[in-house]
C-alpha positions in Angstrom: -2.6 5.4 -18.3 0.9 5.0 -19.6 4.2 5.0 -17.8 2.8 4.0 -14.4 4.5 1.2 -12.4 3.1 -2.3 -12.3 2.6 -3.5 -8.7 0.7 -6.8 -9.5 1.1 -9.3 -6.6 3.1 -6.9 -4.5 2.5 -5.0 -1.3 3.5 -1.3 -1.6 3.9 1.0 1.4 3.0 4.5 0.2 4.4 7.6 2.0 1.9 10.4 2.3 2.5 13.9 3.7 1.4 12.9 7.3 1.2 9.1 7.2 1.8 5.8 5.3 -0.6 3.4 3.8 0.3 -0.2 2.7 -1.8 -1.6 -0.2 -1.9 -5.2 -1.3 -2.0 -5.8 -5.1 -2.3 -2.0 -5.9 -3.8 -1.0 -9.2 -4.2 2.4 -10.9 -7.7 3.6 -11.5 -9.1 6.8 -12.9 -11.8 8.4 -10.8 -13.4 11.8 -11.4 -10.5 12.7 -13.7 -7.8 11.9 -11.1 -5.5 8.8 -10.8 -6.0 6.7 -7.7 -4.2 3.6 -6.4 -6.7 1.0 -5.3 -6.4 -2.3 -3.5 -6.8 -3.9 -0.1 -5.2 -3.5 3.3 -2.6 -6.3 4.0 -2.1 -8.2 7.3 0.2 -6.4 9.8 -0.6 -2.9 8.6 -2.8 -1.8 11.5 -3.0 -2.8 15.1 -5.3 -5.8 15.6 -5.7 -5.8 11.8 -9.0 -4.0 12.1 -8.8 -2.9 8.5 -7.5 -6.2 7.1 -8.9 -7.0 3.6 -10.9 -3.7 3.3 -10.8 -1.8 0.0 -8.8 1.4 0.0 -7.7 4.1 -2.4 -5.2 7.0 -2.3 -4.5 9.7 -4.8 -1.4 9.2 -6.9 -0.8 13.0 -6.6 -0.5 12.8 -2.8 2.2 10.1 -2.7 5.6 11.3 -1.6 7.5 8.0 -1.9 6.9 4.3 -1.8 8.5 1.0 -0.9 7.8 -2.2 -2.9 7.6 -5.6 -1.1 7.8 -8.8 -3.2 4.6 -10.1 -1.8 2.4 -10.1 1.4 4.6 -12.7 3.1 7.7 -10.4 2.7 5.7 -7.4 3.9 4.5 -9.3 7.0 8.0 -10.5 7.8 9.4 -6.9 7.6 6.6 -5.5 9.8 7.2 -8.1 12.5 10.9 -7.4 12.4 10.4 -3.7 12.7 7.9 -4.0 15.5 10.4 -6.0 17.6 12.8 -3.1 17.4 10.4 -0.8 19.3 
């Protein structure tokens, strides 16, 4: 799989048509002939972190946009900052 971004060590927030999903240390993986992004759910992504550390995957074809955070610490800091504005 050539010409795909390298997200090693990063947290990436992926925009989907109806939601967003943040993934820690995302990697590209081919499944059933399609490209998926796999990884784990980072802290601060869900209320009460009920999904923290769980494996997840989304189809690369379904992504509308994405934001790259330097690491999990930077992601958590931004999430805390944005939740204070609500």
